[in-house]
N, C-alpha and C positions, 0 to 999 in steps of 0.2 A: 503494501500499500505506499509504504515512504516512497517507493521511487516510481512511483506513479504519481504523486503531488511534483516532487520533482522535476522530473521530466514527462511535463503532458504533453496526450498524445496531441502534435498540430493539424490545425485546422487546414484542410486542403484550399489552395488558392483561390478554385472556382467558387466555393463557400463562401469564402471572405469575401469574392465579390459579389455574390449573391445577398450577404447581409446589408452590406454599404450601399446595396443599390436599395433595398428595401427602406434604409433609414432616409437615405439621400431623394429617395421618391416618394414617401411616404406621402399623402395629399395633406396632411398638416404642416409638411414643410414646405412645400408647394403654397400651399393657403398665406401658408406666414410668409412667404415670398410674397407673393403679390399685395399680400399688406402691406409691409415695407416699400416697395415699388410706389406707393402714393406718398405725395409730400407730407399731406394731413397725416398719413400713418406713422411714417417716422418721428413728425412731430409730435402727437401722442406717445410714443412711445419713451423718447427723449424727453417731454415734458413728465410722466412716470417717474422716470429714473430722476430725474432732478430734483422733483419733488421727496423722495424717499430719501436721496440723498441731504436735504435740507431737516426732514425729521431726523434722518440716523447721527446726521454732525450735531445737532443739540442733544442728544441722547446720548452720545460718545462726550460728550461738552459735560453733559450733567456727571455721567461716571467717570474724571477724569482723563478721562484718553484723549490726550489734547494734540498727539501727532497721527493717531488714527484720524481723529477729526477732522485736520486738517489736509487730508488726501481727501475724503469727503466732500469737504468745502469748496475744494477746490474745483472737483467733477460738476459739483452742482452749477459752478459759476460760470463752468469753461460750457456748459450743458445750455444755458442760458442766455450764452452771449451767440452761440450756436443757432439755437431758435431763434432768436433774430434774424439772422442771416437767412434764414430760411423763410423765414417770412418776407421779404422782400417781394414788391409786388402785391399783396393782399388789401395793401389801403385802394388798390385801383379795382378788386374786386368784389372788397365792401359797398364803392361806387355804382357799381353794375348791381349788385345784388339789390340796392337802394333802390336804384330807377326798376327793378325789375317788380319788386314788393310794391312800390307806387303805381304799377298796371295790373298787379293782380285784384281781383275780387273778394271781397270779401263787407267784414264789416267795417265802417269809417276810420274807426278807433282804432282798431286790430293795425288795419293799413299804415298810418300813422306812428306807432308803436313800432312797427316794426323796419319802417324808415328811417326813424330815425335813432335805431340801436345799429342799423348799418352804417348811418353816416358816425357813428360815434365810435362804432370799435375804427373806422376809415382813420377817424383824427387820431386813435391814440395807435392803431400800427404806426400811422406815420410818423408821431412824435417817438415812439419807443424806435425808429429806424436815427432818427438824430442820438437817441443814448446808445446801441449800438456805435455809430461811427466814433464816438465818442470813444465807449469803451476799449475800439481795437487802435483810436490813437489814430484814426482818420484826418478828425480835424480835434480839436481843441477848444476844449469851452473850461472857462472857469468855472471851477467847482460851485458855486454857486448857481450860478447859467446852469448848469448839468443835474443840480437838485431840482429847481424849479422846471426844467422838461422832466426830468422823469417824473413829480408830482402831478405836472398838465395830463403825462401818455395816462398815469395812476387814475387823475380825474372821469377822462373821456373812457376809460374801464370799466370804471362803476358807473358811469352812466350808463353805457351800454348794457351792462346787466340789469340794472335795475331797469330800463327799457322792456326788456324781454320777461323781465321777472313781471310787471304789469300785465305786459300784452301773456303769457303765458297764464297768467291766475285768471283774466277774463275768456281768454278763448277755452280753459278747461270748463268755466262754464257755461260758456255757448254751449259748449259741446253736449257736456252732461243733461242739458235742458231737450239738445237735439235726440240725443240716447235716448230718454226717459218718452220723449213726443211721438218715435221709431218704434216701443216697444208697449204702448200706450196703442197705437194705431193698426194693428195686428187686421188684417183681413179675415173674412169666415167665409168658406164654402172652396168648392172648385172653381167657379167663373173667375175667382180674382188671384191667381194662380201665378198670373205674370206680375200681379199687383207686389205680390208678397215675393216673388224674388225679384222685384228689385227693391223693395224694402229690407229686405236681408243683406243684400248687396250693400245698398248703402249705407245699414247697423254697422257693417265690418268696416266699411272706411271709418267711421266714424269712432267705432272704438279703437280702431288701429293709431286714429290721431289722438286721442285721451290718452294712448300709450306714450305714444311718439312727447307730446306736451308735458305730460308729467314725469318722465325721464329730464327734459331738458328743462325744467322748475326744479330737480334735485342737482343737476350738476349747475346751473344756476344759486340755486341758496347755497351750497359748497364753495364754490368761487367768489361769490363776493366780499368775503371776510376779508380778501388775499388786497385789493384794490383800498379796501379801506383804512385795512391797516398801513399800507404803502402812505397813504394820504393822513392818514396818525386819526380817524376817525373816533377807534377805538382799537385796542392792541392786546392782541394773541400771543403765544411764543412762538415760536419757530416751530417746535415740536406741531402744534397743533395745525400751522397752517401748513405744513410740511404733508401731513394727513388727510388735513382738505382736499390742497390740492393732488394729491397722489391718489384718492376715492374719486376724484371727477376727472383725472387722468384714464382711469382705467374704465370711466362709465363712457367717456367720449373717444376712446378706444375700439371698444363693445359697437360704438354705432355707426364708425369709420369700420370694422370688421364685418357686421352686417350690411355696410354698400358695396361694402369691396368682395367681398369674401359671399358671402349670402349668407340666410340660413336664419336661427328664429332669435 
């Protein structure tokens, strides 16, 4: 038996190749590559690691492990800078989204809030480009100017989240009322089969929209503390902010995974 463990039977090359192929070509690996091939997918992944690093740095500092904390803090900082670079061009995307939202049908207040949210995010990311350019020394801003630009960016970020939160609450209420109405208007009799099919189709669409709206509300509620703390509306610990950002990043990554890969 000792000899068996000291000299294990070698795996034939063709079997090794088969095992490697099964791992490399596994559907989950292919789906992961498809997910990270998108800019949004990579950003969500980087964001999750960034906010985990923020939490873990805080945790290590509380334990007195300053050397290890410095490593994770550096990772957090570099990921934050990299993500700003990935978002170049996003301000224009949000302006395009604002234009499309203004042309969409729906309650006027929801349309206005959707447009306001996109404009706020465009402004937030525009100021964020100056923060990035200063961080990589492409431009030189005075310390007070850099701080003011960063605060202005965070204010627009907070405004965008606030607009989306209000819009989400209004949309949730409207969809709940529509769902209730559809459930109460169930037709009876064989002659109403076509009407029933249309009702079921609309009800399924409303329920899907309700789920997506509630999910986005949760993401916004998790994220709102991040810019609010940046502009000193209130103060939360780095550990708390790291966990909140990590949770919202995971939810956002799941949304992107569904849109790219599919599935429930």
